[in-house]
C-alpha positions in Angstrom: -21.0 11.4 8.6 -21.5 13.5 11.6 -18.9 16.1 12.7 -18.4 14.2 16.0 -17.7 10.9 14.1 -15.1 12.6 11.9 -13.3 13.9 14.9 -13.3 10.4 16.5 -11.7 8.9 13.4 -8.7 11.2 13.8 -8.2 9.9 17.4 -8.0 6.3 16.3 -4.6 4.6 15.9 -3.4 4.3 12.3 -2.5 1.2 10.4 -0.6 2.0 7.3 -0.6 -0.3 4.2 2.5 0.3 2.2 2.6 -0.8 -1.4 6.0 -0.2 -2.9 9.2 1.0 -1.3 10.1 -1.1 1.7 12.2 1.8 3.0 9.1 3.9 3.5 7.5 1.1 5.7 10.8 0.7 7.6 10.9 4.5 8.4 7.3 4.3 9.6 8.0 1.3 11.8 11.0 3.2 13.3 8.4 5.8 14.4 6.4 2.9 16.0 3.6 3.0 13.5 1.7 -0.1 12.6 2.7 -0.9 9.0 1.6 -3.7 6.7 4.1 -4.1 3.8 2.7 -5.4 0.6 5.2 -7.0 -1.7 4.1 -6.0 -5.2 5.7 -5.7 -8.5 4.2 -4.8 -11.9 3.1 -7.7 -13.9 5.9 -9.1 -16.2 8.3 -6.7 -14.7 6.5 -3.8 -16.4 7.4 -5.1 -19.9 4.4 -3.9 -22.0 4.9 -6.5 -24.7 4.9 -9.3 -22.2 1.9 -7.8 -20.4 0.0 -7.8 -23.7 0.9 -11.5 -24.3 -0.3 -12.4 -20.8 -3.6 -10.5 -21.4 -4.1 -12.6 -24.5 -3.7 -15.8 -22.5 -6.4 -14.7 -20.0 
C-alpha cells in the first residue's frame, strides 16, 4: 500500500465492531462514534464438558 493511501485511511470515519462488554460500546456511542454491538456468548456458557458434547453432535 502506498504511503499516501495509508494516510487517507486514517482520515476516514471509524466504525467500531464491539464483541463483548456492552458498556464499552455505550461509552464509544457517548463520544458519537459509530458502533456495532455484537451480542456474543461462549458456546454452552463456556462449560467445557458441554462444549465437548456439542462437538460430538456435529
